[in-house]
TORFIFI-189613 format. One line per field, with one value per residue (C-alpha): residue number from 1; y, x, z. Coordinates in Angstrom, 1 decimal, always signed. Layout:
seq NUM; ...
v Y; ...
u X; ...
w Z; ...
END
This chain:
seq 1; 2; 3; 4; 5; 6; 7; 8; 9; 10; 11; 12; 13; 14; 15; 16; 17; 18; 19; 20; 21; 22; 23; 24; 25; 26; 27; 28; 29; 30; 31; 32; 33; 34; 35; 36; 37; 38; 39; 40; 41; 42; 43; 44; 45; 46; 47; 48; 49; 50; 51; 52; 53; 54; 55; 56; 57; 58; 59; 60; 61; 62; 63; 64; 65; 66; 67; 68; 69; 70; 71; 72; 73; 74; 75; 76; 77; 78; 79; 80; 81; 82; 83; 84; 85; 86; 87; 88; 89; 90; 91; 92; 93; 94; 95; 96; 97; 98; 99; 100; 101; 102; 103; 104; 105; 106; 107; 108; 109; 110; 111; 112; 113; 114; 115; 116; 117; 118; 119; 120; 121; 122; 123; 124; 125; 126; 127; 128; 129; 130; 131; 132; 133; 134; 135; 136; 137; 138; 139; 140; 141; 142; 143; 144; 145; 146; 147; 148; 149; 150; 151; 152; 153; 154; 155; 156; 157; 158; 159; 160; 161; 162; 163; 164; 165; 166; 167; 168; 169; 170; 171; 172; 173; 174; 175; 176; 177; 178; 179; 180; 181; 182; 183; 184; 185; 186; 187; 188; 189; 190; 191; 192; 193; 194; 195; 196; 197; 198; 199; 200; 201; 202; 203; 204; 205; 206; 207; 208; 209; 210; 211; 212; 213; 214; 215; 216; 217; 218; 219; 220; 221; 222; 223; 224; 225; 226; 227; 228; 229; 230; 231; 232; 233; 234; 235; 236; 237; 238; 239
v -20.0; -15.8; -14.8; -12.0; -9.8; -6.3; -2.6; +0.0; +3.7; +2.5; +6.0; +7.6; +4.5; +4.5; +8.1; +7.7; +4.1; +3.4; +0.9; -1.8; -1.7; -0.7; -3.9; -6.1; -4.4; -5.3; -9.0; -9.3; -10.0; -13.2; -13.8; -15.4; -13.2; -14.7; -13.8; -10.6; -11.0; -8.1; -6.4; -3.8; -5.5; -7.2; -3.4; -4.0; -5.9; -9.5; -10.2; -13.0; -10.9; -12.4; -11.9; -11.4; -13.9; -11.4; -8.2; -6.1; -3.8; -0.6; -2.5; -4.9; -1.1; +0.4; -2.6; -2.2; +1.6; +1.4; -1.3; +0.6; +3.2; +0.8; -0.7; +0.8; -0.3; +1.8; +0.9; -1.1; -3.8; -5.0; -3.8; -4.6; -5.2; -6.1; -8.8; -10.2; -8.5; -7.8; -11.3; -12.8; -10.8; -11.6; -15.1; -14.8; -13.4; -17.3; -19.0; -19.3; -16.2; -13.6; -15.5; -14.4; -18.7; -18.7; -16.6; -15.6; -13.2; -12.4; -9.0; -7.4; -5.6; -2.8; -0.8; -2.1; -3.1; -5.8; -8.3; -8.4; -9.7; -9.1; -6.7; -5.8; -7.1; -7.9; -10.7; -9.1; -10.0; -7.4; -5.1; -4.7; -4.0; -1.5; -0.1; +0.9; +1.7; +4.5; +5.6; +5.8; +8.0; +10.0; +10.2; +11.8; +14.2; +15.7; +15.2; +14.6; +11.4; +7.8; +6.7; +5.2; +7.5; +10.4; +11.0; +8.9; +12.3; +13.3; +8.6; +8.7; +11.7; +10.1; +7.5; +9.3; +10.1; +6.7; +5.9; +8.9; +7.9; +11.2; +9.4; +7.3; +5.4; +5.3; +2.6; +1.6; +3.6; +3.7; +3.8; -0.1; -0.5; +1.5; -1.6; -4.3; -4.0; -3.0; -6.2; -8.1; -6.0; -7.2; -10.8; -11.2; -9.3; -11.8; -14.9; -18.2; -17.7; -20.7; -17.9; -15.5; -12.9; -12.9; -13.4; -14.7; -14.7; -11.4; -10.1; -12.5; -11.9; -8.4; -8.8; -11.2; -14.2; -17.5; -19.2; -22.3; -24.6; -27.6; -27.2; -23.8; -25.2; -24.8; -20.7; -20.1; -18.8; -17.2; -14.0; -11.5; -13.7; -14.3; -17.9; -18.9; -21.1; -18.9; -18.2; -21.4; -21.7; -24.2; -25.6; -26.0; -22.4; -20.6; -17.1
u +12.4; +12.7; +11.9; +14.9; +13.8; +16.6; +15.1; +17.5; +16.5; +13.1; +11.4; +12.4; +11.8; +7.9; +7.6; +8.8; +7.1; +3.2; +2.5; +2.1; +5.9; +7.2; +6.1; +6.8; +10.8; +10.7; +10.5; +11.9; +10.2; +9.0; +7.7; +4.8; +1.9; -1.1; -4.5; -4.8; -7.8; -7.5; -10.4; -11.3; -13.3; -10.4; -9.0; -10.2; -8.5; -8.9; -11.7; -10.4; -8.3; -4.8; -3.3; +0.4; +2.5; +5.3; +5.0; +2.5; -0.1; +1.6; +4.3; +1.2; +0.0; +2.9; +3.6; +0.5; +0.9; +4.6; +3.6; +0.6; +2.5; +5.2; +3.1; -0.9; -3.5; -4.8; -6.6; -4.6; -3.6; -3.6; -1.8; +1.1; -1.4; -4.3; -1.5; -1.0; +2.3; +2.2; +1.4; +4.0; +6.6; +5.4; +5.1; +9.0; +9.8; +9.6; +12.3; +16.0; +16.7; +14.9; +17.0; +19.5; +20.6; +21.8; +24.4; +27.6; +26.1; +30.0; +31.9; +33.6; +30.8; +32.2; +30.5; +31.5; +29.9; +27.0; +29.6; +30.6; +27.7; +24.8; +27.4; +24.6; +24.3; +20.9; +18.9; +16.2; +14.0; +15.2; +15.6; +12.4; +11.7; +13.9; +13.6; +9.8; +10.3; +12.8; +10.3; +7.4; +9.7; +10.8; +7.6; +6.2; +8.7; +8.5; +5.2; +3.6; +1.9; +3.2; +3.7; +0.2; -1.9; -0.4; -1.5; +0.0; +1.2; +3.6; +3.9; +5.6; +7.7; +9.0; +9.6; +11.6; +14.2; +14.6; +15.4; +18.0; +20.1; +19.9; +18.0; +19.8; +17.9; +20.4; +23.4; +20.1; +20.7; +16.9; +18.3; +19.0; +15.6; +13.8; +16.0; +15.1; +11.5; +11.3; +13.2; +10.2; +7.7; +8.8; +9.6; +5.5; +3.6; +5.5; +6.3; +4.4; +0.8; +2.0; +4.4; +1.9; +1.7; +0.8; -3.1; -4.9; -2.5; -3.0; +0.3; +1.5; -1.6; -1.1; +2.3; +0.9; +3.1; +1.8; +2.8; +4.5; +3.5; +5.9; +6.4; +6.5; +8.6; +5.4; +5.8; +9.0; +9.3; +6.5; +6.7; +3.3; +1.4; -1.2; -0.6; -4.2; -3.8; -4.0; -1.5; -0.6; +0.6; +3.3; -0.4; -1.9; -4.1; -5.6; -6.0
w +8.6; +7.3; +4.1; +3.4; +1.7; +0.8; -0.4; -0.3; -0.5; +0.8; +1.3; -1.7; -3.9; -2.5; -3.6; -7.1; -7.4; -7.7; -4.6; -6.9; -8.6; -6.0; -3.6; -7.0; -7.0; -3.0; -3.2; -6.9; -10.3; -11.8; -15.5; -14.7; -13.6; -11.3; -11.6; -8.7; -6.0; -3.8; -3.6; -1.2; +2.3; +3.0; +3.9; +7.4; +10.2; +10.6; +13.2; +15.8; +17.9; +18.0; +21.5; +21.9; +23.9; +24.3; +23.3; +26.1; +25.2; +25.2; +22.4; +21.5; +20.3; +18.9; +17.0; +15.2; +14.9; +13.1; +10.6; +9.6; +8.4; +7.3; +4.5; +5.2; +3.1; +0.0; -3.0; -4.6; -1.6; +2.2; +4.6; +7.5; +10.0; +7.7; +6.7; +10.7; +10.2; +14.4; +14.5; +12.2; +14.6; +17.7; +16.3; +16.0; +19.2; +21.0; +18.0; +18.0; +15.7; +18.6; +21.3; +19.2; +19.6; +15.9; +16.6; +18.5; +20.9; +22.5; +23.1; +21.8; +20.5; +17.4; +14.9; +11.7; +8.0; +7.8; +6.4; +10.5; +11.3; +14.9; +16.9; +19.6; +23.3; +23.2; +21.0; +18.9; +21.2; +24.1; +21.0; +20.2; +24.0; +24.3; +21.0; +21.6; +24.8; +23.6; +20.5; +22.8; +24.7; +21.6; +20.7; +24.3; +24.6; +20.9; +20.7; +23.8; +23.5; +22.6; +18.8; +18.9; +19.5; +17.0; +13.7; +10.7; +10.1; +12.9; +13.0; +9.6; +10.2; +13.8; +11.3; +9.1; +12.0; +13.1; +9.3; +8.6; +12.1; +13.6; +16.8; +20.0; +22.9; +24.8; +23.7; +20.4; +17.4; +16.8; +12.5; +14.2; +15.6; +12.3; +9.9; +12.1; +12.1; +8.7; +8.0; +9.9; +8.3; +5.2; +5.4; +8.1; +4.8; +1.6; +3.5; +3.5; +6.0; +7.8; +10.0; +11.2; +8.5; +4.9; +5.9; +2.8; +1.2; +0.5; +0.2; -2.4; -4.6; -4.7; -6.1; -8.9; -6.5; -7.3; -4.3; -3.7; -6.8; -7.5; -10.6; -12.9; -15.9; -18.0; -17.5; -17.4; -20.6; -21.3; -20.5; -20.2; -20.2; -17.4; -15.3; -15.0; -11.1; -8.3; -5.6; -3.0; +0.4; +1.3; +3.4; +0.1; +0.8; -1.9; -2.6
END
C-alpha cells in the first residue's frame, strides 16, 4: 500500500511557505483540525536501530542523509529520519512494487509523458541501487567525499543538481532517481505506521490529520473547529 502524494516545484514552494503550511499543502487539506502533539524530545532518531534488509551499509548511510535533507526535523515537527522513512523505504524494497511486478517491464523503453507508465528496464529496487551508487560517485567527483559525509549545505546543493535534471548516472537520469526518492520519502512520512514510517504518528500529528477513525460525519461541515480526538492509526495506535 502506497500513499501517493503529488507535489510539483517542491523547492520553490518550500522557500515561500512556512514548514507547516507547506506540509499541509503537500498532503492535502482537511476541514478537521486535530490536536497537535509534537514535542522537542521527539526530535532525535528513535532508539532500537532498525537493521536494513535490502540496503548495504553504504547505501543505508546515503538514504538516511538524503531523507534527512528532504524533510528535516525542526521546531514544528519531526523529520524523515525520526519518522522512520528510511525503514519504510527499505521495507518497500521487498514488495511486488519494488520488484516491478506491478508493471509491464519489457522493451521498448522510451522517454515520454507520465501517462505512458514506467519506462525503465530497472525495477525500483535496482533504480535505488544504481542511483545511490551514482549519487556517491558524483559527490566524490565534485566534492571529494561520499554524500553522507558532506555537510548539509553541500548535500542540499547536490540534491538540487539532481532535481534540476543536469546530471546523469550512466543510463539513469539523476532527476528520475531524485523523483523516486522524494516520492517514497513523502509516502513514508505520511503513510500509516504499519508500513514502517510515520513513527509515533508524528507525520499526521504535525499536519493535524486525525488518522484512520471510522466516522467523521459529525465533523465534516464544522469548518475551523478543533477536532477533540487525537490521531489514530489503522491498528489503533494513538499519538
